[in-house]
N, C-alpha and C positions, 0 to 999 in steps of 0.2 A: 960601207961597213964590211970588214973582212971577218968571216966566221970560221973558226977552226972546227971542221967536221971530221967525224970518224965514220967510215962505211962498214957495215956488217954484211959479210958475204956468206952465202951457203957453201956447201962442199964443192959445188960446181963453179964457184967464183961469181955467181950472180949476186948483185947487190940486193939485199933484202930489207935493209933499214939504214937510217942515218942517225947518228948520235952527236949531240953537242953538249957542252957544259951548261950547268944551271945558270951561270952568269951570262953566257951567250944567249941562252934561251930567253932570259928576262930582257935582254937588249932587243931581241927579235920581237917579243910581245910588246915592248914599249914603242918600237918603231911602227908596228902594225896598228896600235892604238892611235898613234898620231895620224897615220894614213886614213884610218876610219873616220876620225874627227874631221879631217880636211875634206874627205868625201861627202860627209854629212853636211858640212857647211856649204860646199859647192851645190849640193842638191837643194838645200834650203834657199839659197840665193837664186838659183834657177826658178824655183817655184814662186818666190816673191816677185821676181821680175815678170813672170808670166801673169801673176795676179795684177800687177801694176798695169800691164798692157791691156788686160781685160777691162780694168776700171777705166782706163783712158777712153776705151771704145764704148763704154756703157753710158747710155743716156739716163737722165734723171738725177736725183739727189744722191750725193756721196757723203759718207760720214768722215769727219776729220779724225785724226789720231786722238786729239784730246777728247772728243765725243766718245770715241770707242773706249778709251781708258776710263772715262767717267761712268760708262755703263757697267764696268766690271765691278 
């Protein structure tokens, strides 16, 4: 994604800020939202796999998915 940026410089030529159009800003926010969703999904999957691993190593009675859902 190529973004048209404008740089705001002070009197000494040092960059102080960056500007982009509202359309471009919305594209950046949309892309960021997608990345955040993907990261959350990855994190949730890692946690689920860790829980499965713990359950596999646990002795005793385990609850099935149907039993869990029926308890709700």
